[in-house]
C-alpha positions in Angstrom: 6.3 -3.8 -18.6 9.4 -5.2 -16.6 9.4 -6.9 -13.1 11.0 -4.6 -11.3 8.4 -1.9 -12.3 5.7 -4.4 -12.1 6.6 -5.2 -8.2 7.0 -1.6 -7.4 3.9 -0.8 -8.6 2.0 -3.4 -7.5 3.3 -3.2 -3.7 3.2 0.4 -3.7 -0.8 0.4 -4.4 -1.0 -2.6 -2.3 0.1 -1.0 0.9 -1.5 3.0 -0.5 -5.0 1.3 -0.5 -3.9 -0.8 2.8 -2.3 1.6 4.9 -4.7 4.0 3.5 -7.9 2.4 5.3 -6.0 1.8 8.6 -5.6 5.8 8.4 -8.9 6.0 7.4 -9.9 3.9 10.2 -7.9 5.4 13.6 -6.8 8.7 12.4 -9.0 11.6 13.8 -11.0 13.6 11.8 -11.4 11.5 9.0 -14.3 10.1 7.3 -13.9 6.2 8.3 -12.8 7.2 12.1 -14.0 4.0 14.2 -15.8 2.2 11.2 -14.3 -0.8 12.5 -11.9 -4.3 11.5 -14.5 -5.2 8.7 -13.6 -1.7 6.9 -9.7 -2.6 7.5 -10.0 -6.3 5.7 -11.9 -5.0 2.7 -9.4 -2.6 1.9 -6.6 -4.5 2.2 -8.5 -7.5 0.2 -8.5 -4.8 -2.3 -5.0 -3.5 -2.0 -3.9 -7.2 -2.5 -6.4 -7.5 -5.6 -5.2 -4.2 -7.2 -1.9 -5.0 -6.9 -1.9 -8.3 -8.1 -3.9 -7.2 -11.0 -1.5 -4.3 -11.9 1.9 -6.3 -11.8 0.3 -9.9 -13.1 1.8 -9.5 -16.3 4.1 -8.2 -15.9 5.6 -10.0 -13.1 3.6 -12.7 -11.7 2.6 -10.2 -8.7 4.5 -11.8 -6.3 4.8 -8.6 -4.1 6.1 -9.9 -1.2 9.7 -11.2 -0.8 8.8 -13.9 1.4 7.1 -15.2 -1.8 10.1 -14.4 -3.9 12.3 -16.6 -1.8 9.6 -19.7 -1.5 9.2 -19.1 -4.8 12.9 -19.4 -5.3 13.1 -22.2 -3.2 10.7 -23.9 -5.0 12.5 -23.3 -8.4 9.7 -21.9 -9.8 12.3 -18.1 -10.4 16.0 -18.2 -11.0 18.0 -16.7 -7.7 19.7 -14.3 -10.0 15.6 -12.6 -10.2 15.4 -12.3 -6.6 17.3 -9.7 -5.6 15.9 -7.6 -8.4 12.1 -8.7 -7.1 13.1 -8.1 -3.5 14.8 -4.6 -4.1 11.7 -3.5 -6.8 9.3 -4.4 -3.3 11.0 -2.6 -0.7 11.1 0.2 -2.5 7.4 0.0 -3.8 6.5 -0.5 -0.2 8.7 2.8 1.1 7.2 4.6 -1.8 3.4 3.6 -0.9 4.2 4.4 2.7 5.2 7.8 2.2 2.6 8.7 -0.1 0.2 7.7 2.2 1.7 9.6 5.0 1.6 12.3 2.8 -1.6 11.8 2.0 -3.2 11.7 5.5 -0.7 14.2 7.2 -3.3 16.2 8.5 -4.9 13.3 10.6 -1.4 12.4 12.0 -1.0 15.5 13.3 -4.6 15.9 14.6 -4.1 12.6 16.6 -3.2 12.3 19.6 -3.0 8.7 20.4 0.7 7.2 20.0 -0.6 3.5 19.3 -2.9 4.9 16.5 -0.8 6.4 14.7 1.9 3.1 15.2 -0.7 1.0 13.9 -1.1 2.8 11.0 2.7 0.8 9.9 2.5 -2.0 11.9 0.8 -4.3 14.0 0.6 -5.4 17.9 -1.1 -7.7 20.2 -4.0 -5.8 21.9 -3.9 -6.3 25.6 -7.0 -5.8 27.1 
């Protein structure tokens, strides 16, 4: 597997599992609705594990532009490889987010809380 394909698939799987568990916990009428942060933490952990396991042989499983840039600064990878890795990571993340959104589209439509919908794509401080 090429480094581009490994990073693309690994990052997509990371996002599908990570975003998918958040969707399952916060969106209305899902089986995991309101199951809590521990479920989200476990889902993200499994997302990282599966992404790394999938991409490790093909690309060292960076799965994140910050990791790729850090490795380039430390001279662990060549700078000419950086654009390929980052492009694959960004495209993989977008593909993973799209597939997750498609899988949970009905639940997005049934959820009125805009902050709950936003929280499936990003994080923000919670003010109580």
